C-alpha positions, -999 to 999 in steps of 0.1 A, spaced: -130 -10 127 -135 13 97 -103 29 83 -115 64 90 -124 53 126 -88 39 130 -71 70 117 -94 94 139 -87 73 170 -49 74 168 -33 88 200 -10 117 187 18 129 208 44 156 202 70 155 174 47 132 153 47 104 179 16 82 174 3 53 196 -21 29 183 -37 -5 188 -41 -28 157 -75 -42 155 -79 -79 147 -99 -72 115 -68 -54 101 -46 -84 104 -31 -105 77 -24 -139 93 1 -131 122 8 -95 110 -8 -63 104 -18 -57 68 13 -40 52 -7 -12 36 -20 -1 70 14 -4 86 29 19 58 -1 44 61 4 48 99 41 55 95 31 82 68 7 97 92 34 101 116 60 114 92 36 141 77 34 157 111 70 167 107 66 181 70 31 195 68 40 218 40 54 196 13 37 167 -7 48 132 -2 69 120 -33 81 85 -23 82 59 4 105 32 11 93 5 36 109 -25 53 87 -49 71 110 -61 96 88 -83 117 53 -92 126 32 -61 136 3 -64 161 -13 -52 193 0 -20 208 24 -2 185 42 32 186 54 51 156 82 76 161 94 99 132 127 117 128 135 145 105 167 133 88 172 165 67 151 194 54 160 219 27 141 245 9 123 222 -14 127 187 0 128 168 31 135 131 43 118 115 73 125 83 90 95 65 108 100 35 130 71 14 141 79 -3 174 61 -30 195 71 -49 225 95 -70 204 115 -40 190 114 -23 155 89 -41 134 88 -18 104 111 11 92 102 37 66 119 65 49 97 91 34 106 117 7 87 151 5 93 175 -22 76 209 -30 65 218 -65 89 237 -85 85 255 -120 95 230 -148 92 229 -186 88 191 -183 53 176 -179 52 140 -188 37 108 -174 29 73 -189 -6 72 -201 -7 36 -209 -30 17 -187 -47 -16 -191 -78 -15 -215 -103 -30 -191 -140 -24 -184 -153 -7 -154 -154 -23 -119 -190 -33 -120 -184 -55 -150 -163 -78 -130 -171 -102 -101 -157 -100 -65 -121 -112 -65 -126 -131 -33 -163 -142 -39 -176 -161 -11 -144 -180 -3 -118 -173 24 -98 -141 27 -74 -124 51 -91 -104 78 -80 -71 63 -97 -78 29 -130 -74 44 -124 -37 44 -119 -35 6 -139 -40 -27 -116 -59 -50 -125 -69 -86 -103 -90 -108 -102 -75 -143 -74 -95 -158 -51 -124 -148 -56 -155 -127 -67 -156 -90 -42 -171 -64 -31 -207 -64 -43 -213 -99 -12 -226 -114 -9 -197 -140 21 -195 -161 28 -159 -152 21 -138 -122 3 -108 -138 -29 -94 -125 -50 -62 -129 -76 -53 -104 -100 -27 -93 -97 -17 -57 -115 6 -33 -121 12 4 -156 0 17 -153 29 41 -171 57 25 -154 81 51 -120 73 38 -105 107 26 -87 110 -7 -51 117 6 -17 101 5 -21 79 35 -54 64 21 -37 58 -12 -10 40 5 -34 19 26 -52 7 -3 -22 1 -28 -10 -29 -10 -43 -47 -9 -39 -71 -38 -22 -105 -30 13 -107 -46 12 -115 -81 33 -146 -77 5 -163 -59 -12 -169 -91 16 -192 -101 13 -212 -71 -4 -248 -73 -11 -252 -36 -14 -227 -7 17 -217 10 31 -187 31 40 -156 13 52 -124 29 62 -88 18 97 -78 29 101 -44 12 79 -20 -6 90 11 -27 62 35 -38 64 67 -57 35 91 -56 30 105 -92 6 134 -81 -6 152 -50 -39 157 -65 -55 123 -53 -90 121 -68 -110 94 -83 -146 84 -91 -166 64 -66 -134 55 -47 -121 31 -74 -85 28 -84 -70 4 -110 -38 -16 -102 -16 -37 -122 9 -60 -104 35 -82 -122 59 -107 -108 90 -101 -129 113 -124 -115 104 -153 -91 130 -178 -80 151 -191 -50 121 -184 -26 118 -147 -35 97 -127 -61 103 -91 -74 72 -74 -86 63 -42 -102 31 -22 -93 12 5 -111 -18 25 -100 -44 48 -118 -75 65 -107 -108 56 -124 -101 82 -152 -68 67 -161 -47 93 -144 -13 77 -129 -13 78 -92 16 56 -81 43 32 -93 63 9 -69 82 -23 -63 80 -51 -39 104 -78 -27 83 -109 -16 94 -141 3 77 -171 -12 76 -203 10 63 -225 -18 
C-alpha cells in the first residue's frame, strides 16, 4: 500500500483518535517500520494542535507494532505560543509506542542561524541503489535509497558513519511534517556498518527536532547523515541530520539502538 493511500485511509475519530491496520509491506521484521509508527502518532497529535508548527518529537518504541492499532492523543498543556501532546499507539497487547510532540508558534526574533554544513556529495543519480538486488526489509520497498558515503551494513567497517539520499517512491506523498518523519528513519542504524555478520538490531528511542516548517525539496530527495557515536554493551547511540536537496537543514535527531551482535 502506498504511503499516501495509507494516510488517506486512516479512520479518524473525535479528539484526534485514529484507527489503522498496518499492511504487511510496511513491516520491519516483526514490527512496523519505526518511521511510520512515529508518523501515525504525529498525524493524531496534529489534530489537537492544528494552528502551530511541530518543533520536536520524542518517541519510545515500547514493543512490536502490527495489525490493528489505535492512536489516542492527549493535550498535556497549551499556552499562547506552545503546546505539548502525548500520543499512545495501542495494540491488543497494550501500549506499543509512546510519543511526546512539542508544537511552537513563530515569534519575532533577532536571531536567525542554522548550521549550513552538509556533506559534500554528488547528486542522488550519481550513486547506485543502497539495497541493489539483495534482500531488504519489507518497508524499504517504499523508498529510493542511495549510499553516498560510508559502508553498507555488515561490512566490518571501523566506524558507523553513513550518508544517504532518500525519497519516497510514492509521488503522492505530500511535503509535510508527517511525511518527513516517515522517511527520516528509513536508513538502517549506522552501527550495522561495523557488524561482521547479520544480527538483530532495534530502535528503542528516537528524538527528532524539526528545523523548519517550510518542508520543500527537489524531486522528493533528502540527504541524511547518521553516525554511531558510541556503541558498546549491546547499545548504540547515534546522531542524525537531514537536509533537503538544496542543502537547507530540515531535521536533527538522536536514536538509542539495541544491538544483538
